VOSE-587117 format. One line per field, with one value per residue: residue number from 0; residue in one letter; x, y, z of N, C-alpha, C, O, CB in turn. Coordinates in steps of 0.05 Angstrom, whole numbers, plus 5000, padded with zeros to 4 digits. Glycine has a CB too. Example, Ala and Ser with C-alpha at 12.3 -4.5 7.8 and 13.67 -1.06 7.14 Angstrom:
<recs>
pos 0,1
code A,S
n.u 5264,5257
n.v 4886,4955
n.w 5156,5142
ca.u 5246,5273
ca.v 4910,4979
ca.w 5156,5143
c.u 5264,5258
c.v 4934,5001
c.w 5156,5157
o.u 5285,5268
o.v 4934,5023
o.w 5169,5161
cb.u 5226,5282
cb.v 4911,4988
cb.w 5181,5114
</recs>
This chain:
<recs>
pos 0,1,2,3,4,5,6,7,8,9,10,11,12,13,14,15,16,17,18,19,20,21,22,23,24,25,26,27,28,29,30,31,32,33,34,35,36,37,38,39,40,41,42,43,44,45,46,47,48,49,50,51,52,53,54,55,56,57,58,59,60,61,62,63,64,65,66,67,68,69,70,71,72,73,74,75,76,77,78,79,80,81,82,83,84,85,86,87,88
code X,X,X,X,X,X,X,X,X,X,X,X,X,X,X,X,X,X,X,X,X,X,X,X,X,X,X,X,X,X,X,X,X,X,X,X,X,X,X,X,X,X,X,X,X,X,X,X,X,X,X,X,X,X,X,X,X,X,X,X,X,X,X,X,X,X,X,X,X,X,X,X,X,X,X,X,X,X,X,X,X,X,X,X,X,X,X,X,X
n.u 5016,5011,5000,5036,5079,5076,5083,5077,5094,5101,5142,5167,5163,5119,5081,5053,5029,5087,5128,5158,5186,5215,5236,5191,5129,5061,5029,5068,5076,5031,5020,5056,5043,4995,5005,5026,5073,5107,5112,5166,5189,5187,5212,5261,5273,5266,5308,5316,5261,5215,5179,5141,5129,5101,5048,5035,5021,4983,4945,4939,4913,4872,4849,4832,4796,4750,4730,4692,4681,4699,4740,4710,4703,4671,4638,4632,4637,4650,4703,4715,4730,4720,4741,4713,4693,4652,4601,4587,4530
n.v 4974,5043,5086,5072,5099,5150,5193,5212,5255,5290,5320,5329,5380,5402,5361,5358,5316,5277,5255,5197,5200,5244,5315,5335,5359,5327,5362,5403,5370,5359,5413,5430,5398,5416,5464,5456,5428,5373,5299,5285,5336,5349,5300,5317,5363,5350,5307,5268,5242,5189,5160,5132,5158,5205,5181,5161,5209,5230,5186,5189,5240,5231,5198,5232,5263,5237,5231,5231,5276,5349,5408,5472,5537,5582,5640,5691,5743,5805,5810,5765,5698,5624,5555,5495,5428,5395,5350,5312,5295
n.w 5000,4983,5020,5066,5061,5076,5132,5200,5246,5304,5322,5270,5222,5241,5253,5205,5154,5118,5071,5073,5121,5107,5102,5063,5059,5047,5024,5000,4956,4932,4921,4884,4842,4829,4817,4761,4754,4731,4744,4729,4732,4791,4819,4792,4817,4871,4885,4922,4924,4905,4848,4870,4917,4904,4878,4927,4955,4926,4934,4989,4991,4964,4997,5045,5027,5023,5069,5122,5160,5163,5168,5175,5160,5200,5197,5241,5251,5215,5236,5259,5265,5267,5269,5267,5275,5231,5223,5163,5136
ca.u 5001,5027,5003,5053,5104,5059,5090,5064,5111,5093,5165,5170,5141,5097,5061,5042,5038,5106,5140,5180,5202,5233,5223,5177,5104,5050,5018,5087,5079,5004,5016,5068,5027,4973,5014,5029,5093,5098,5121,5192,5203,5184,5232,5287,5270,5269,5322,5311,5236,5211,5153,5122,5124,5080,5030,5027,5017,4958,4930,4934,4899,4840,4831,4824,4772,4731,4727,4660,4685,4715,4734,4693,4702,4643,4639,4619,4626,4671,4732,4726,4726,4727,4737,4694,4690,4624,4597,4579,4506
ca.v 4995,5065,5103,5067,5123,5175,5191,5235,5258,5316,5331,5340,5397,5415,5339,5349,5289,5281,5237,5177,5222,5270,5341,5340,5349,5318,5390,5411,5350,5371,5443,5428,5382,5436,5490,5447,5416,5343,5280,5286,5356,5345,5282,5333,5386,5333,5280,5241,5225,5170,5163,5125,5174,5227,5169,5162,5236,5237,5169,5200,5266,5218,5180,5254,5280,5222,5232,5237,5299,5370,5434,5487,5567,5592,5666,5703,5773,5807,5811,5739,5670,5608,5534,5480,5410,5391,5324,5316,5272
ca.w 4999,4982,5043,5083,5050,5088,5162,5213,5271,5314,5321,5242,5198,5260,5249,5178,5138,5104,5053,5086,5144,5101,5108,5047,5063,5023,5015,4987,4934,4914,4909,4863,4824,4825,4798,4736,4751,4719,4760,4731,4747,4817,4814,4791,4841,4900,4878,4946,4920,4880,4834,4889,4934,4887,4879,4954,4962,4915,4943,5015,4986,4959,5021,5061,5016,5027,5101,5133,5175,5152,5183,5163,5176,5204,5209,5270,5250,5199,5238,5279,5257,5286,5260,5279,5254,5226,5211,5137,5141
c.u 5025,5028,5022,5081,5096,5066,5077,5083,5105,5120,5174,5152,5117,5070,5046,5049,5064,5111,5163,5196,5214,5223,5207,5149,5082,5035,5032,5083,5051,5012,5033,5060,5006,4977,5021,5049,5084,5114,5156,5206,5206,5208,5257,5289,5277,5285,5318,5276,5237,5189,5135,5109,5096,5050,5019,5015,4990,4935,4916,4916,4874,4826,4815,4805,4751,4725,4701,4657,4706,4714,4727,4702,4673,4645,4627,4612,4652,4700,4743,4714,4730,4726,4734,4693,4658,4622,4581,4551,4502
c.v 5024,5085,5098,5083,5146,5174,5218,5229,5289,5331,5340,5354,5397,5391,5341,5327,5296,5252,5210,5190,5239,5293,5355,5339,5341,5340,5395,5395,5361,5399,5444,5424,5406,5457,5477,5434,5382,5333,5284,5310,5353,5320,5295,5346,5365,5309,5261,5229,5209,5173,5151,5144,5196,5206,5168,5184,5240,5211,5177,5229,5252,5212,5206,5267,5262,5217,5239,5265,5315,5388,5457,5515,5576,5627,5681,5730,5774,5813,5785,5720,5650,5579,5510,5457,5400,5364,5329,5285,5259
c.w 5001,5003,5060,5079,5062,5121,5171,5241,5274,5319,5293,5230,5218,5253,5228,5166,5115,5089,5065,5100,5138,5108,5079,5053,5040,5011,4993,4957,4914,4912,4884,4837,4812,4812,4768,4736,4748,4740,4753,4728,4778,4823,4813,4807,4868,4893,4896,4941,4902,4872,4854,4912,4923,4887,4911,4966,4952,4925,4973,5013,4982,4979,5036,5051,5017,5058,5108,5145,5162,5172,5168,5178,5172,5211,5225,5265,5227,5209,5255,5260,5270,5264,5280,5265,5253,5211,5181,5139,5108
o.u 5046,5048,5030,5100,5111,5056,5070,5086,5105,5118,5190,5129,5095,5046,5024,5072,5063,5100,5187,5220,5226,5202,5209,5141,5085,5027,5021,5087,5050,5004,5026,5066,5005,4961,5020,5050,5065,5128,5171,5230,5228,5226,5274,5312,5296,5273,5315,5268,5253,5175,5112,5086,5076,5031,4996,5001,4974,4911,4892,4907,4854,4802,4791,4794,4729,4713,4691,4636,4726,4698,4738,4707,4659,4656,4604,4591,4667,4718,4766,4695,4747,4712,4746,4691,4643,4636,4564,4557,4486
o.v 5027,5099,5118,5078,5166,5156,5237,5208,5307,5356,5359,5346,5393,5397,5329,5320,5315,5231,5212,5193,5253,5293,5379,5316,5348,5338,5396,5408,5367,5406,5457,5437,5411,5469,5494,5422,5369,5347,5284,5310,5356,5330,5290,5344,5369,5287,5237,5210,5209,5188,5160,5146,5200,5216,5175,5182,5252,5215,5174,5239,5258,5217,5204,5284,5273,5197,5256,5278,5305,5389,5461,5517,5578,5635,5684,5741,5756,5820,5781,5723,5653,5581,5506,5461,5398,5357,5347,5261,5241
o.w 5013,5007,5073,5093,5058,5135,5159,5253,5256,5320,5293,5227,5209,5249,5228,5165,5099,5095,5059,5094,5155,5120,5073,5052,5017,4988,4971,4937,4890,4890,4865,4817,4788,4798,4750,4715,4757,4754,4772,4722,4788,4837,4829,4817,4883,4895,4888,4955,4884,4885,4855,4920,4936,4898,4917,4986,4966,4923,4980,5033,4996,4983,5041,5065,5012,5065,5094,5143,5152,5191,5146,5202,5152,5232,5217,5270,5222,5194,5262,5244,5288,5244,5301,5241,5273,5192,5178,5142,5103
cb.u 4978,5021,4983,5055,5106,5021,5124,5026,5146,5075,5181,5175,5132,5089,5044,5045,5008,5128,5155,5198,5221,5240,5249,5183,5095,5032,5021,5113,5077,4971,5026,5080,5011,4965,5046,5029,5112,5105,5104,5201,5190,5152,5229,5292,5231,5238,5349,5314,5215,5215,5150,5136,5152,5095,5038,5046,5038,4963,4946,4962,4910,4837,4856,4843,4774,4737,4744,4649,4691,4705,4756,4661,4724,4628,4640,4640,4627,4663,4740,4713,4736,4707,4756,4670,4711,4611,4579,4612,4471
cb.v 4990,5077,5103,5041,5130,5172,5189,5235,5248,5313,5313,5323,5376,5454,5335,5365,5275,5292,5256,5162,5214,5274,5361,5328,5366,5294,5414,5407,5313,5369,5470,5415,5355,5445,5507,5464,5425,5332,5250,5270,5378,5336,5267,5348,5404,5321,5282,5256,5238,5142,5149,5106,5186,5236,5147,5157,5255,5241,5145,5204,5285,5193,5158,5271,5291,5199,5251,5216,5292,5382,5442,5476,5592,5572,5677,5703,5799,5826,5838,5736,5664,5610,5531,5491,5387,5415,5304,5315,5291
cb.w 5026,4961,5058,5083,5014,5083,5169,5216,5268,5339,5333,5225,5162,5249,5269,5161,5120,5121,5034,5068,5159,5074,5122,5031,5077,5028,5035,5003,4948,4930,4932,4866,4841,4845,4813,4717,4774,4684,4753,4714,4742,4825,4792,4772,4842,4913,4876,4989,4914,4882,4803,4902,4940,4845,4867,4968,4950,4880,4943,5029,4960,4945,5048,5066,4986,5012,5115,5158,5203,5125,5198,5166,5164,5233,5199,5296,5286,5182,5253,5316,5240,5315,5244,5280,5259,5210,5232,5111,5156
</recs>
């Protein structure tokens, strides 16, 4: 399973999901892909990544968007907002 390549350590990168305990977050990989970078460009820019790492980041993101709970920003006033977890029914 590719998700074995995703690690979460509260002492590394603020506890964000990372690729194989490296200091490369899943979000970094996804942001690069969303910006139009190709897999080959990512592998060139981050030579310590492997093709399976990119696939794992995509698999992780797909699993997260299928979760039944999400954080929503609820506006309380024009100057204050709070985040709370809301279930999706």
